[in-house]
N, C-alpha and C positions, 0 to 999 in steps of 0.2 A: 064666578069667583069662589074659591074654596074657603070655608070657615075653619077655625081651629078645631072644631068638633069633627070635621071631616078629614083632617090630616092624619096620616099615619104617625107613629111614634118617631120614625126616622125623619119624616118631613118636618115635624115640629122641632126636633133637635137641630136640624140644619138651619131652620129659620132663626132659632134662638142664637145659635153659634154665629151666624152671619150678622145678626143685629148687634150682639155684644162686641164682635170684632169691629164693626163700623163705628160704634159709639166710642170704643177705646181709642181708635185712630183719631176720631174727631176731638176727643178730650186731651189726649197725650201728644198727638202729632208724631212726627218722625224726627227725633233729635239729630239724625244723620242726614237729613234732607239737604241736598246741595253739595255734600261732600263727595269727593271722588271715591270710587271703589275699584279694587283690583279686578283685573280681567277674570281670574279664576273664580272669584266670589260672584261676579256678575253672571258667569256661565252657570254656576251652581244654582243661583236664584232662578234663572230662566228655566233650568231643568225642573226645579221644584214647582214652579208655576205651571209648567206643562203637565206635570204629574197630577197636580190638584185639578186642573181643568179636565183631565181625562178620567177623573173619578178616583184616583189613588189618593187617599187622604191620610195615609199612615196607619198606625195601629189604633183600633177602636178603643175608646175610653174604657169600656167595660173590660176589655182584655188587659189593659194596663192595670186596672184595679185588681183583677184576679191574679195577674202575674206578680204584683207587689204584695199580695196577701192582705189587701185593705177591705175585703168584703165584710 
């Protein structure tokens, strides 16, 4: 088992992101759960899920900070 001290910065960030996302879903739930969704939206969500699963996670946070001049 890997300890926090053994993790890379990216591994730690990923673990924290996953934990925060899980907790938010647990606390807030999905207000749209059970409602029908349009076919186009469903297809887009499935494409996004596949992109995340294949390692495409969008623009890195650090890049957004630099792009917005928030450094």
